[in-house]
Every structure is written in C-alpha cells, then in structure tokens.
C-alpha positions as CSV (number, residue, x, y, z in Angstrom):
1,M,-19.0,4.4,-27.7
2,E,-15.9,4.6,-25.5
3,N,-13.8,1.4,-25.3
4,T,-13.6,0.7,-21.6
5,N,-11.2,-2.2,-22.2
6,R,-8.5,0.0,-23.9
7,L,-5.2,-0.5,-22.2
8,E,-2.3,2.0,-21.8
9,K,1.3,2.0,-20.7
10,A,2.8,4.1,-17.9
11,T,6.5,4.2,-17.0
12,F,7.9,5.4,-13.7
13,A,11.4,5.4,-12.2
14,G,11.3,5.5,-8.4
15,G,14.7,4.2,-7.3
16,C,15.1,0.4,-6.7
17,F,12.4,-1.2,-8.9
18,W,11.9,-4.0,-6.3
19,C,10.0,-1.5,-4.2
20,M,8.0,0.0,-7.0
21,V,6.0,-3.0,-8.1
22,K,3.9,-3.9,-5.1
23,P,2.2,-0.5,-4.7
24,F,0.9,-0.6,-8.2
25,D,0.2,-4.4,-8.3
26,E,-2.3,-4.0,-5.5
27,Q,-4.6,-1.7,-7.5
28,D,-7.7,-2.7,-9.5
29,G,-7.3,-2.0,-13.2
30,I,-3.6,-2.8,-13.3
31,E,-3.0,-5.6,-15.8
32,E,0.8,-5.9,-15.5
33,V,3.8,-4.4,-13.8
34,I,7.2,-5.1,-15.2
35,S,10.6,-4.2,-13.7
36,G,13.2,-3.0,-16.2
37,Y,15.6,-0.3,-17.5
38,T,14.9,2.7,-19.6
39,G,16.3,6.1,-20.6
40,G,19.8,4.9,-21.4
41,H,22.0,4.5,-24.5
42,K,22.9,0.8,-24.5
43,E,20.7,-1.9,-26.0
44,N,19.5,-4.7,-23.8
45,P,21.5,-3.7,-20.7
46,T,22.1,-6.2,-17.8
47,Y,21.4,-5.4,-14.2
48,K,25.2,-5.4,-13.6
49,E,25.8,-2.9,-16.4
50,V,23.0,-0.6,-15.2
51,C,24.3,-0.7,-11.6
52,S,27.8,0.3,-12.9
53,E,26.3,3.7,-13.9
54,T,27.8,3.4,-17.5
55,T,24.6,2.9,-19.5
56,G,22.6,5.9,-18.6
57,H,19.5,3.8,-17.7
58,Y,17.1,4.3,-14.9
59,E,15.6,1.4,-12.9
60,A,12.0,1.7,-13.7
61,V,8.6,-0.1,-13.8
62,Q,6.3,-0.2,-16.8
63,I,2.6,-0.6,-16.0
64,T,-0.1,-1.8,-18.3
65,F,-3.4,-0.4,-17.0
66,N,-7.0,0.2,-17.9
67,P,-7.6,4.0,-17.6
68,S,-11.3,3.5,-17.3
69,V,-10.8,1.6,-14.1
70,Y,-7.7,3.2,-12.8
71,P,-6.9,6.5,-14.4
72,Y,-3.4,7.9,-15.0
73,E,-4.0,10.6,-12.4
74,K,-4.3,7.9,-9.7
75,L,-1.2,6.1,-11.0
76,L,0.7,9.4,-10.4
77,E,-0.6,9.6,-6.9
78,V,0.7,6.1,-6.1
79,F,4.0,7.0,-7.7
80,W,4.6,10.2,-5.8
81,S,3.6,8.5,-2.5
82,Q,6.5,5.9,-2.9
83,I,9.4,8.3,-3.4
84,D,11.4,11.3,-2.2
85,P,10.8,13.6,-5.1
86,T,13.3,16.2,-3.8
87,D,16.4,13.9,-4.1
88,P,18.3,14.5,-7.4
89,T,21.0,11.8,-6.8
90,G,19.2,8.6,-6.0
91,Q,16.6,7.3,-3.5
92,F,17.2,6.6,0.1
93,N,20.2,4.4,0.6
94,D,20.5,3.8,-3.2
95,R,22.7,6.4,-4.8
96,G,23.6,7.0,-8.4
97,D,21.9,8.0,-11.7
98,S,20.2,4.7,-12.1
99,Y,18.2,5.3,-8.9
100,R,17.0,8.8,-9.9
101,T,13.3,9.4,-10.1
102,A,11.4,10.2,-13.4
103,I,8.1,10.0,-15.1
104,F,8.3,8.8,-18.6
105,Y,5.2,9.9,-20.6
106,H,3.8,7.9,-23.5
107,T,1.4,10.5,-24.8
108,E,1.1,14.3,-24.7
109,A,-1.9,13.9,-22.4
110,Q,0.2,11.9,-20.0
111,K,2.9,14.7,-20.2
112,A,0.3,17.4,-19.4
113,T,-1.2,15.4,-16.5
114,A,2.3,14.6,-15.1
115,E,3.4,18.3,-15.2
116,K,0.2,19.4,-13.5
117,S,0.6,16.7,-10.8
118,K,4.2,17.8,-10.2
119,Q,3.3,21.5,-9.9
120,D,0.4,20.6,-7.6
121,L,2.8,18.7,-5.3
122,Q,5.2,21.6,-5.3
123,D,2.4,24.1,-4.5
124,S,1.0,21.9,-1.8
125,G,3.9,22.8,0.5
126,R,4.3,19.2,1.6
127,F,8.1,19.5,0.8
128,K,10.1,22.6,1.4
129,A,12.8,21.6,-1.2
130,P,12.1,21.8,-4.9
131,I,10.5,18.8,-6.6
132,V,13.2,17.5,-8.9
133,T,11.6,14.4,-10.4
134,E,12.0,14.7,-14.2
135,I,9.2,14.3,-16.8
136,L,10.7,12.8,-19.9
137,P,9.4,11.2,-23.1
138,A,9.2,7.4,-22.9
139,A,12.2,5.6,-24.4
140,T,12.8,1.9,-25.1
141,F,12.0,-0.2,-22.1
142,Y,14.1,-3.3,-21.5
143,P,12.5,-5.8,-19.0
144,A,14.9,-6.8,-16.3
145,E,16.1,-10.3,-15.6
146,E,13.4,-12.8,-14.5
147,Y,14.6,-13.0,-10.9
148,H,13.9,-9.2,-10.6
149,Q,10.2,-9.6,-11.7
150,D,7.7,-9.7,-8.8
151,Y,10.5,-9.7,-6.3
152,Y,8.2,-8.9,-3.4
153,K,6.3,-12.1,-4.1
154,K,9.3,-14.3,-4.7
155,N,11.4,-13.1,-1.8
156,P,9.0,-11.6,0.7
157,F,11.4,-11.7,3.6
158,R,14.3,-10.0,1.8
159,Y,11.9,-7.5,0.2
160,K,10.5,-6.5,3.6
161,M,14.0,-6.2,5.1
162,Y,15.2,-4.1,2.1
163,H,12.1,-1.9,2.0
164,T,12.6,-1.1,5.7
165,G,16.4,-1.1,5.8
166,S,16.8,1.2,2.7
167,G,15.0,4.0,4.5
168,R,12.1,4.0,2.1
169,A,9.5,2.7,4.6
170,K,10.4,5.3,7.2
171,F,10.3,8.1,4.7
172,I,6.9,7.1,3.3
173,K,5.5,6.9,6.8
174,E,6.9,10.3,7.9
175,N,6.1,12.2,4.7
176,W,3.2,10.5,2.9
177,K,1.2,8.8,5.6
178,K,0.9,11.6,8.1
179,L,-2.3,11.3,10.0
180,D,-4.6,14.3,9.6
181,E,-4.3,16.4,12.7
182,D,-8.1,16.6,13.1
183,I,-8.3,12.8,13.1
184,K,-5.3,12.5,15.3
185,S,-6.9,14.7,17.9
186,K,-9.8,12.4,18.2
187,L,-7.8,9.2,18.9
188,T,-7.0,8.0,22.4
189,P,-3.3,7.4,23.1
190,M,-3.9,3.7,22.7
191,Q,-5.7,4.0,19.4
192,Y,-2.9,6.1,18.1
193,E,-0.2,3.7,19.3
194,V,-1.9,0.7,17.8
195,T,-2.9,2.1,14.4
196,Q,0.0,4.4,13.7
197,N,2.9,2.8,15.6
198,N,2.0,-0.9,15.1
199,G,1.3,-1.2,18.8
200,T,-0.5,-4.0,20.7
201,E,-3.1,-3.4,23.4
202,P,-3.2,-5.5,26.6
203,P,-5.1,-8.8,26.2
204,F,-8.4,-9.2,28.2
205,R,-8.3,-5.4,28.9
206,N,-9.6,-4.0,25.7
207,E,-13.1,-3.0,24.5
208,F,-14.2,-5.8,22.2
209,W,-12.3,-9.0,23.3
210,N,-15.5,-10.5,24.8
211,H,-18.1,-8.4,22.9
212,T,-21.0,-10.4,21.6
213,E,-23.5,-7.9,20.2
214,E,-24.5,-8.4,16.5
215,G,-23.1,-5.8,14.1
216,I,-20.0,-4.9,12.2
217,Y,-16.6,-3.6,13.3
218,V,-15.2,-0.7,11.3
219,D,-11.9,1.0,10.9
220,I,-11.7,3.7,13.6
221,I,-10.0,6.1,11.2
222,S,-11.6,5.6,7.8
223,G,-14.9,4.1,8.9
224,E,-14.5,1.3,6.4
225,A,-16.3,-2.0,7.3
226,L,-13.7,-4.6,8.3
227,F,-15.2,-7.5,10.2
228,S,-18.6,-8.9,11.1
229,S,-19.8,-10.3,14.4
230,L,-21.0,-13.3,12.4
231,D,-17.3,-14.3,12.0
232,K,-16.2,-13.4,15.5
233,Y,-15.4,-16.1,18.0
234,D,-13.7,-16.6,21.4
235,A,-10.1,-17.8,20.7
236,G,-9.2,-17.4,24.3
237,C,-6.3,-15.0,23.5
238,G,-7.8,-11.9,25.0
239,W,-8.3,-10.0,21.7
240,P,-11.2,-9.9,19.2
241,S,-10.8,-12.8,16.9
242,F,-12.4,-13.3,13.5
243,T,-12.3,-16.1,11.0
244,R,-12.3,-13.7,8.0
245,P,-12.7,-10.1,7.1
246,I,-16.1,-8.9,5.9
247,E,-14.6,-8.5,2.4
248,S,-11.2,-9.7,1.4
249,H,-10.1,-6.7,-0.6
250,I,-10.5,-4.2,2.3
251,I,-7.4,-5.4,4.1
252,N,-3.7,-5.9,3.3
253,E,-1.6,-8.7,4.7
254,E,2.1,-8.0,5.0
255,M,5.1,-9.9,6.4
256,D,6.1,-8.7,9.9
257,V,9.6,-9.5,11.1
258,T,9.6,-7.5,14.3
259,H,10.3,-9.0,17.7
260,N,12.5,-11.7,16.2
261,M,9.4,-13.4,14.7
262,V,7.9,-13.9,11.2
263,R,4.2,-13.1,11.3
264,T,1.6,-11.9,8.9
265,E,0.4,-8.4,9.8
266,V,-3.1,-7.2,8.9
267,R,-3.6,-3.6,7.9
268,S,-6.6,-1.6,6.7
269,K,-6.2,-1.0,3.0
270,N,-7.9,2.4,3.0
271,S,-6.3,4.1,6.0
272,D,-3.2,1.8,6.2
273,S,-3.8,1.4,9.9
274,H,-2.2,-1.5,11.7
275,L,-5.0,-3.8,12.8
276,G,-3.3,-6.9,14.2
277,H,-2.1,-10.2,12.8
278,V,-3.5,-13.3,11.1
279,F,-2.6,-16.8,12.3
280,E,-3.4,-20.3,10.9
281,D,-4.7,-21.7,14.2
282,G,-8.4,-20.7,13.7
283,P,-11.4,-23.0,13.5
284,Q,-10.8,-25.5,10.7
285,E,-14.5,-25.7,9.8
286,S,-14.3,-21.9,9.0
287,G,-11.1,-22.0,7.0
288,G,-8.5,-22.3,9.7
289,L,-7.6,-18.6,10.0
290,R,-7.6,-16.4,13.1
291,Y,-7.6,-12.7,12.6
292,C,-6.4,-11.4,15.9
293,I,-7.3,-7.7,15.9
294,N,-6.8,-4.9,18.4
295,S,-10.0,-3.3,19.7
296,A,-8.2,0.0,19.6
297,A,-8.3,-0.1,15.8
298,L,-12.0,-0.7,15.6
299,S,-15.3,1.0,16.2
300,F,-18.6,-1.0,16.4
301,V,-21.8,-0.4,14.6
302,P,-24.8,-2.5,15.9
303,V,-27.3,-4.0,13.4
304,S,-30.0,-1.5,14.5
305,E,-27.7,1.4,13.5
306,L,-26.4,0.0,10.1
307,E,-28.8,1.9,7.9
308,K,-28.6,5.1,9.8
309,E,-24.8,5.1,9.8
310,G,-24.5,4.4,6.1
311,Y,-23.8,0.6,6.3
312,G,-27.2,-0.5,5.0
313,K,-25.7,-2.8,2.4
314,Y,-24.5,-5.1,5.2
315,L,-28.0,-5.6,6.6
316,P,-28.7,-8.7,4.5
317,L,-25.8,-10.5,6.3
318,F,-28.0,-10.5,9.4
319,T,-31.2,-11.6,7.9
320,K,-32.3,-14.8,9.5
C-alpha cells in the first residue's frame, strides 16, 4: 500500500527568496518552506557573504511537501509562474549570480520531470527568448538567518513594497496571469477594469449592492463560489457587503498600499481576480468583518438554479 504521508524535498532558486516563500506556503500539502543558500562552495555562508557574490551560492527555498497531496509537477508550475526564466543574470531589479534561477533536483524522477517541464515551457511559445533556468543536482542547503524566514509574514508592508518595486509583480501579471482572450471578450469594460486592474465600480450604481434574492455569488471568471446571500447585509456603503466568504480557503487576502492607504485586498484564489477589500467594521455579532465586494467581479446563481448550474453542494445552506 502506498504511503500517502511520505514527504519529499524540493529546492528552487527564483531570485530573492523573500518573494519565493508565499506562493508555495499557500498550497495544501506543503509542510514547510525554508529560505536559504545552496549551490556554492563555502560552508555556512551568511547573507552578506552570499550577496557579495564570492561564495557561489544561489538564494533559494527548500520545500518539504507531500507528493500525494501536492505533486512535484504542481510545484514546478508554481515555480515557473513566479520568475522570468529567460534571464541568465538575475531576477528583475536583483542582479548577480546569487539571484539566478535554478531547479535543484533531489531524485532522478525530479530531474526528468523538471527537464520535461522546462521543455514544455519552451515549446509553449509563451516566451520568445530561450528558457535559461538551470536544472542541477541538489547540493547542501544552508538555512538563511532567522529574520529572512517567512519574511512576507513578519514584514508584510516591506514585502509588498519590495515585491512590487522590484518589478516582479508587474512581470508576473504581464507574463503569467494573462487573461484568456475568450474570457476577456466576454467581460464588460467594468468587469475587466475591476478584476484585472484592481478597479472599483461606482457605489450605489452596480448590480448587486441592494440585491436580496437567495443564492450564491460566484467568481465571474472562474465560476468558483465566493459568497452566500445568507451572509450578505446592507452596510450602507453602496457595494455588496458580506460578513464572510462561503469558504475561507477560496479567497486570498493581501496588503494593499495604493492610494496612500493600508488596506486588506480580497482576491479570488482560483482566478486571482480582484474582488474588493475587507474591513473590521462589520456586524460584531457575525465576527466584525465587512467584505466589501465589487458587483462587477461577481455573477449570481439563485437557489432554484444551484443544482442545474453545478452548485448542488450548497443547497443544504438554504434548508430551513
């Protein structure tokens, strides 16, 4: 019988390791993500030494994962989607050998899977330039200093500013999160502006701000169920307001520092669409949160249509 609790290691270099932890940390089946240094010739290097480009090390992350829950192929997909695989001299604003990209394989199976993944990416035509990310045997991995671990959690403001300011966020959006042209053609200008450009629709002049029918609100792009009418209330703000998502794992909450404010942005986990923001001024008896969501990011499915539209599992929510 296969051991479904067997854990494996995966090691990736994708430029600054601060930005390579969060994408993996969010996935089910990931037990641990450690920032560190690998591929060099000096034992126990320090961050300062690695940055001096004298030790030969890459900044990297080492991931402990359960392949029966999150297979290595999916780890590779996450890795590629966070980097510029055509850059041989660094990543974005970070230049130098320590910021080069590489996949360090721990087994021959990982090596074969990584090589196929790299070739598939090259053949896809997504990038015109050659894919230069190296595939190398795993070497000794040295964990980085404690203040580098889980940096995105310890310093969310600085992390957000760095992820954006380094050029990584812009590159990912332009090269890895392109909206399918068929989907794009079906969106109204407002739907596109809200979901893809983090826009905001006018208050009191949007489809669902005062909508009271029973049912669920789904992601207009992916169709994923996001919110229920059972958790909707009139917050007087002019946008649909909810006390909670229908399931907590289907949304991502990220720091938003635009417009000289610090807010918590709400994004759909599956499509990465901008939905709105969450505030702490909601009904206290329901947890105190207010998910202020743009109608343009949503589509509505009434209770009578749940089974027909493939959302039958949510019918019990509305059983009196």
